[in-house]
C-alpha positions, 0 to 999 in steps of 0.5 A, spaced: 026 370 930 027 377 932 020 379 934 021 387 933 017 392 937 015 395 930 013 390 925 015 394 919 022 395 921 028 391 925 032 396 929 039 394 932 036 394 939 031 389 936 037 384 934 041 385 940 035 383 945 033 377 940 040 374 941 040 372 934 043 378 931 049 375 928 045 369 925 040 375 922 045 379 919 049 373 916 043 371 912 041 378 910 048 380 908 052 373 906 050 368 901 054 363 904 051 364 911 044 364 908 045 357 904 048 355 911 042 357 915 037 354 910 040 347 910 042 347 917 038 340 918 041 337 912 048 339 915 047 336 922 044 329 919 050 329 914 055 330 920 052 325 924 053 320 919 060 321 918 
């Protein structure tokens, strides 16, 4: 998702360059963010059914 220059660490610049920094930080810091990302396909399906 981020594709850092150094495979052993992710820098702030790697997050900025990937345009996925908000998603990655939410997954790492916030349980609700992690759960939402892991269940994104189910949530989209449920929204379509409503």
